[in-house]
C-alpha positions in Angstrom: 133.3 159.1 112.3 132.6 162.7 111.2 135.7 164.9 110.8 136.6 166.5 114.2 136.6 170.2 114.7 139.6 171.6 116.6 139.2 174.8 118.5 140.1 176.7 121.6 137.8 175.6 124.5 135.0 177.8 125.8 133.7 178.0 129.4 130.8 175.8 128.3 133.3 173.0 127.7 134.4 173.0 131.4 132.2 170.1 132.5 133.5 167.9 129.8 137.1 168.9 130.5 136.6 168.1 134.2 135.2 164.7 133.3 138.2 164.1 131.0 140.7 165.1 133.7 139.1 162.8 136.3 139.1 159.9 133.8 142.7 160.6 132.7 144.1 160.7 136.2 142.4 157.4 137.1 143.4 155.7 133.8 147.0 156.8 133.6 148.1 157.1 137.2 145.5 155.3 139.3 144.7 158.6 141.0 141.1 159.5 142.1 140.7 163.3 141.8 138.2 165.2 143.9 135.6 166.4 141.4 135.0 169.7 143.1 138.7 170.5 143.3 139.2 169.6 139.7 136.2 171.7 138.6 137.7 174.7 140.5 141.1 174.1 138.8 139.6 173.9 135.3 137.4 177.0 135.9 140.4 178.9 137.2 142.0 178.5 133.8 139.0 180.0 132.1 138.8 182.8 134.6 142.5 183.7 134.3 144.1 183.0 130.8 147.6 183.6 132.2 147.2 180.2 133.9 146.7 178.4 130.5 144.4 177.7 127.7 142.3 174.6 126.8 141.8 173.3 123.3 139.3 170.6 122.4 138.4 168.3 119.5 134.7 168.0 119.0 132.6 165.6 117.0 128.9 166.5 116.4 129.3 169.6 118.6 130.5 167.4 121.6 134.0 167.5 123.0 135.8 164.2 122.6 139.3 165.2 123.5 141.0 168.1 125.3 144.4 169.4 126.3 145.7 172.3 128.3 148.5 174.6 127.3 150.6 176.4 129.9 153.5 178.7 129.3 157.2 178.8 129.9 159.4 181.8 129.2 162.6 180.7 127.4 165.4 183.2 127.8 167.5 180.9 125.5 165.0 181.5 122.7 163.6 184.9 123.8 160.1 183.6 123.5 157.4 181.4 125.0 157.3 177.6 124.9 153.9 176.1 125.2 153.6 173.0 127.5 151.0 170.5 126.4 149.3 169.1 129.5 146.3 167.1 130.6 145.8 165.3 127.3 142.7 163.2 127.1 140.9 161.5 124.3 137.7 159.5 125.0 138.4 155.8 124.5 136.0 155.4 121.5 137.9 158.1 119.6 141.4 156.8 120.2 143.6 155.5 117.3 141.5 157.6 114.9 143.8 160.6 114.5 141.9 162.8 116.9 144.9 163.7 119.1 147.1 164.1 116.0 144.6 166.6 114.7 144.5 168.5 118.0 148.3 168.5 118.1 148.5 169.8 114.5 146.0 172.5 115.4 148.2 173.7 118.3 151.4 173.3 116.3 150.0 175.5 113.5 149.2 178.2 116.1 152.8 178.1 117.4 154.2 178.1 113.9 152.2 181.2 113.0 153.2 183.2 116.0 156.6 184.8 116.1 156.6 185.0 119.9 156.1 181.3 120.3 159.1 179.0 120.0 157.8 175.4 120.3 155.9 172.9 122.3 156.9 170.5 125.1 155.1 168.0 127.2 155.9 165.5 129.9 154.4 162.0 130.1 154.3 159.4 132.8 157.1 156.9 132.2 154.6 154.1 132.4 152.3 155.5 129.7 154.0 153.7 126.8 151.0 154.2 124.5 151.1 158.0 124.8 154.9 158.0 124.3 154.4 156.1 121.0 151.8 158.6 119.9 154.1 161.5 120.6 157.0 159.9 118.8 154.8 159.2 115.7 154.0 163.0 115.7 157.7 163.9 115.5 158.3 164.8 119.1 161.3 163.4 120.9 162.0 162.8 124.5 165.8 162.5 124.1 166.8 165.8 125.7 165.3 166.2 129.1 164.1 164.2 132.0 161.6 165.9 134.3 162.0 165.9 138.0 159.3 167.2 140.4 158.4 167.8 144.0 154.7 168.2 144.8 153.1 168.9 148.2 151.0 166.0 149.4 
């Protein structure tokens, strides 16, 4: 496999990101996303960077993985915490270090910016494979448990 390139996503990556999100929702949670709604959601991030940022890993100029960053203000740390969300790696590129490279790319940005304090993510409790990947990268899930309420 050629060495992946890690970069901030561009609007031209939106169709691949939509495809990844639909596949991830089905694979990890058994949820079928509406493609039009998902496309509107992805495009909203590109239209309004205050909503988040996407990063991709590409091989041969084709996205093979993506993740979205959203922001949390931490008054405890007087800075922003980046939340890693919507992680997806195409199956044929898994277990090859693609996500680790994408994570390292994001972590390097955070380490180089004095206004950023760290990264967090949440993972479905049933997604054991993802939890093992995050643990191998030095993240821990010992501090917090996420609770949520979502409209139906």
